[in-house]
N, C-alpha and C positions, 0 to 999 in steps of 0.2 A: 413622488407620485402625485397625480392630479386630482385627488379627492376634493370635491367641492364642499364648502361649508356655507352656512347661512341659508337664506330663503332662496329656493330654486324656482325658476320660472318653468313653464311647461316645456319650453325649448331646451331646458337644461336636463330633462329627464332622458335616460338612455332609450334608444329605439332598438338597439342591436346588442346581442350578447355574443361575443367571440369566445368559442371554446377551442383552446389550442392544445395540441399534443407535440410529441418530440419531432414529428415531421416538420413542424414550423421551424425549429432551430436548425434542423438538417438543411432545409431549403435556404436558410440564411447563411449557409456555409460553416456552421459550427460543427466540429467533428464530434458530435455528441452520441454517435452510434455506439452500440455495445462492443463491436469487434475492435474498433480503434482504442476504446478505453481499456479493454482487457489486454490488448497487445502492449500499450504504453505502460500499464501497471505491472505486468509480469516482467517486462524488460527492466524497469526501475527497481522492483523489489529484489530481483535476482542479479541485478547489475550485469546483465548479459544482453548485448545489443546485436543488431543485425550483422555488422561486419564480423564480429567474433563468432556468432552463430554459424555463418556461412564458412568461416575458416575451419570450424570444427565439424562441418558436414551436416549441419541442420539448415533446413530451408527457412525456418522461422521459429519464433519463441514457442509457438504452440506445439510444434513437432518435438522440441526438446522437453518441455514440461510433461507432455503426454508419455514420452518414452521413459522419463524418470518415474512417473507414477506407476506405469506398468511394471517397471523393474522392481520397484518397492513392493508392490502387491504380489508379484511372483516369487520374490526371493525371501520374504520375511514371514515368519510364523509368529504372530503377535502373542500367542498363548505360551509358547515355550522358549523362544530365542532369548538367551541371556545377553547377547551382544548385538542388539539391534543396530544395524549400520545407519549412519546419519546421511540421509538424502540431502542434497543441496537445495532441493525444491521444497520439501514438506515443511521444514521449520519456518520458512519465510512466508508461507501462504496460510490463510485461515480456511475454515471448513467450507465456506461457500465457494471460494475460488477452486478448491479441490473438487467439490461436487460438480461445478460447471465444466471443469476440464474432464473429469471422469465421464460425464454424460455427453462428451464430445461437443459441447456448446462453444465452438470456436469459429463459427461462421458469422456473417454479418446479419444477425437476427434482430428482430424487434425487441424492445425492452419488455413488452408484455410477456414474451416467452421466458424471459429471465424470472419475472414475477410468477409465472406459471410453474417454473421449475421449483421455486421456493415453496409454492403452494403444494406441489406434488410431494415434496420432501416432508411437509408438515402434516399431510393427511394420510389416512390408512385405507386399505382396501382388503379384500378377502385373502390376499396372498402376501401382504407386506405389513411392516410396522413403520411408524413415522420415524424420522431421523432422531427425534428426542428419545423415543423408546429403543431404537436400535443401538444408539450410543449408550444410553443408560443401562441396557442389558449387557453391554460389552465391557464396560469399564472395569468390572471385577474379574474379568476373564483373560486379561492380557498380562504379560510378564511385567512385573514391577517390584520395586523394593528388593531386588535381588532374588526373587522367588517366582516360581512358576505356579500360577493359581490353579486350584482344584475346581472352583465354581465354573460351571458351564453357563452358556446363555440360556438360563433356565426359563425365563418368562416367555421367550420366543418358542422354546421347545414345547412347553405346556400348551401353547396356543397353536402348535403345528405350523409355525412360521420359520422361515430361514432368513438369517441376517447376512447380507453381502459383506465380503471382506473389507470393502471400502469403509464401512462404519467402524471396523476394528482399527483401521488406519486413523480415522478421525478421532477415535477415543484416545489412541496413543498420542496423537498430536495435541489434543486438548491438555493432556497431562505433562507434555514436554516442550510445548512451544515457548518461544522467548516472550517474556512479559514486558520488557523494556521498550518494545516497539509500538505499544498501544498509543493512539493519539486521542481517543475519546476519554474524557474524564470519568473515572470510576471503574474502567474496564479491568485494570490491573488488580485492584482490590477485590473485584468480583471473582476473578480467576483464582486468586489466592484463597478466598473463602470456599470456592468450589473444590479446589484440590484438597483443602483441609477436610471438608466433609467426606469426599471420596476416600481419603486415606483412613479416616475414622471407621468408615463402613468396611473397608478392605481389611483392616486389622481385626475388627470384630468377627468377620467371617473366617478369616484365616485362623485366628486363635480358637474358635469353636472347632474347626476342622482338626487342629493340632491336638486338642484334648480328646477328640474322637470318643465321646462318652454318650450314653443314652441309647434307648431302644430305637428301632426304626420309626415307631410312632412319634417318639420325642423328636427325632431328626426331622420328620415331616412337619411337625408343629413349628420347629425353629425355622425351617425353610419358608413356610407360609408367612410367618411373622416377619422374617427378614425381607422377603419379597415385597410385602406391604410397606416396609420401611424404605426400601429402595424407591418405590413408586411415589411415596409421600415426601421424602426428604431429598433424594438425589435427582430424580427426573425433573422437578421444577428448576433445579439449579442448572441442569444441562440445557434446558430451554433458555435460561437467562444468559449463559455464556455464549450460546449460539446467536442470540439476539445481539449481544455485545460485539460478536464478530461481524454480524450484518451491519451494525453501526460503523464498524471500522471500514467495511467495504463502501458504505455510503460516504464516509469522510474522504476516502480515496477518490470517489467520483466527484465529490464537491471540489476538491483541490484540482483535479484534472480539468473539470469544466470551467472553473474560475480562471485557470491559466490559459485555457484555449480561447475564452472570450477576451481576456486581457490582451493576448497577443494579437487579436484582430483590431485592437485600438477602436476607432470610431466606425469601422466597417460593419461591425455587427449591428449597431443601432441603425445605421443607414439601411442595411439590408432588411432589417426587421420592419422599419418604417415603410420602406418601399413595398414590402410584401403585404402588410396590413392595408396600405392604401390601395393596392391592386385588388385585394379581396373585397374591400368595401365598394370600390368603383364597379366591380363586376356585378354587385348586387344593387347598390344605390348609385344613382346618377349624381346626387348631391351629397356632400359630406354630412354624415349623421353622427349623433352622439352614441357612444358604445361603452359597455362594460367588458371586462376580460376575466374569464375563468380559465386558468392555465394549469396543465399537469406538468409543465416544465418548471425549472428552478430559476430561470433567467428572468430579468425585468428590463427589457430594452426601453420601455417607456420611462424608466427611472434609473438612469446610469449615474446617479449621484454618488459621491464619495465623501464621507464625513460631513454630510449635510450640504455639500456644495454641488450645484448642478453641473453636469458635464459641459464642456465648452460647446459641444455640438448637440443640438436637440432637433430631431426630425420634426418637420412642420406638423405631421399627423399626430404628434404627441403633445403639442402645445396647448390644446384644449381638451384633449382626450388621453387615455380613457378616463371616464368619470370615477369608476370604482374598479379595483383589481383584486384578485385572490389567487395566490399560488397555493394550490391545495396541499402540496407535499413539501413545503419549505422553500426558502429563497436563499440565493447565494449571498445576498447582502444582509441577511438576518443576523442579529446578534446571538441567536441561539446556536449558531454554527452547525445546525443540523438540517439535513434533508432526509426524506424517507422513501424506501421501497416498502412493499407490503402486499398482503393478500386480502381479498374480499372476505368480509366476516361471515358470509353464508357458507364458506367451506369448513369452518371450525366451530366447535361448541364453545360458548363463553366460559364453560367450566373446565376446559382442557388447558393443559400446560402451554399448548401451542398458540392459544388465543392472543398472547402478547404480541404476536407477529402481524395481527390483522391491522388494516388501515384505520379501523375504528379505534383500536387501542393505541396505535402509534400516533395518530393525530391528536388524541386526547393528551398524550404526553407532550407533543410538540406545541399545540396551541396554548396549553396552560403555562408553558415556559415563556410565552410571549413572541408571537410572530409579528414583528414590528411593521407598521405601515400597511397591513393587510386589512381588507374589508371583510365583513361577515358574509356568509352564504345568503342570508336574507336580503342584504343590501345588493348583492350581485344579481340575484334573481328578482329584479324590479318588475312590478306588474306592468310598467309602461313598455316593456320590451315586446316587440312584435316579430322580430327575426332572430332566430338562434342559429348562428353560423358555426359549423364544425370544420376545423382544418387541422390536418397533420396527426390525427388520432386514429388508432386502429379500432376503436370502439370495442376493446377487448372485454371479456367477461370479468376480468379482475377489477374493472372500474364501473361495473354495472350499478353499484349503489349510488354513485354520483349521477349517472345518467338518469336513473329512476327519479332522483330528486328534481332534475331539470324537467323531465317529462311531466311529473306531477304538478309542477308550477305552471305549465303552459298548455298542456294537452287539451284542457277544456275551453281554452280561449280560441274561438274560430278564426280570429284575426292573426294568430301566431303561426309562423311558418318555420319549419325545420329545414335548414339548407346545408347541404354537404358539398364543400368545395374541395377539389383535388387538383393536383398538378401532375404532369407526366415528366418523369426524370429519366436519366440515362439507364438503360437496362430494362425498361418497361414500355408499355404501349397504352394508348388511350383505351382500347378495348379491355386490356387486362386490368388496368386500374379501375375501370368502371365496373367490371364484373366483381372484383374483390370488394369494392365499396358497396355494391348492391347486396352482396352476401352478408357483409357486416351490418348494414342497415336493417336487413330483413331479420337477422338474428336478434338485434337489439329490440326492435319494435315488436317482433313476434313474441319474444319472451315477456316483454312488458305487457302486451295485450293479454297473454295467457295468465300472468300473475294477477292482473287487474280484474279481468272478467271471465277467466277460464275459457276464453275463445279469442279469435283474432279480429273481432269487429273493430277495435280501435285502430289497428294498423290498416285495415281495409278502408275505413272511413277517411283516414288521413290521406291515403293515396287517391281516393275518388274525389276528394275535395281539394286536390292539388296543394296540400299543405306540407308535402315532402318534395324537396327539389334537389337535384344533383347537378352541380355546375363545374365545368372544367375551367381552370384558371388560364 
């Protein structure tokens, strides 16, 4: 990376901040979209590829996996069945893949919709429980240890909520999935600990039922005490194993993305350099110094391997960028981790689910050492006058980061916020512009209301020409 050291001259300070999203890599021809990743992963995990799928009457891997899930949910009673048939799909997939498939997320959707689905599963509303609560309340109600359990999903019943059968399937899978397939260090041990705790609670409840002693009042006291024990001891472990499964999914994506970029050889860096050059030339007629804040995991400006610079380095990267920050991890980081996550405003810091937030995840990631990354304060240099966004959906899931950017430059009348877009196959200039205006309005509108309880900030930015929309 091109971080500069020593005494900097005025000409060495960055004038531009590039904020990049997944659309940047997609424009560079990296197959980093959700659908291609999911298709690749399912085929490899199930060892079932297009030629064999079509031979067996399936149009693609999604049709097959969905049909298997539907068959499993329709045919199996997890409460009573003594011989639960083994699906070829379920043992190979973790909870998040199953949820994405069950919710029919098999189209070419943006990654922010994946993060939104994770957020939806972790939050509650008047009619539902979170995925942690739903699984936690189901674990002692499914057939196991050769016995049909008596305990119902009591917590949901008392709260007048219904748990979908999919969460019974996920409960079953957490207790029966193969443990030797884990890639992330510590996941196997965590699952063993989780299953041990679940089995202890299962036996305690079963043995109390077998004794069948005590009055109705005694029974109610036991249930209340046991319910509290479930919520304090089992539910946090459910959240931990679900996070471990999310880390496995992230590892799958890391490996897929690394392989995709590697197979492009030098093409990716050339495409990325050409794209950044085109973006800068659209805004600046002369080459300017810039920093990069990216939501991607790739680092085209630093394609080094074991400390050695790649044979080819695009000219735009020879003096730039000055500072870079990959917010959610780097493919070349020794931590071997990248993260998905949800914005912390969705979840209480006291909840079991808070460990999924980007705040909590980045704390874990950054303290392990994200090598060669700059700090946020270094990236948001006061010298910057142009903040250029490209390839990001400006989704609510990343609002916390955008708020930090706006806080840093909103009061500087010389700072401009520039949104650059390109028109690709399947869309039009008018459609892209409408979508971008909607996203920009949502971002600045929310920021204005949160800052001043009105929209004066947004209005002033527009009237002073500090927000620009540019087609590449």
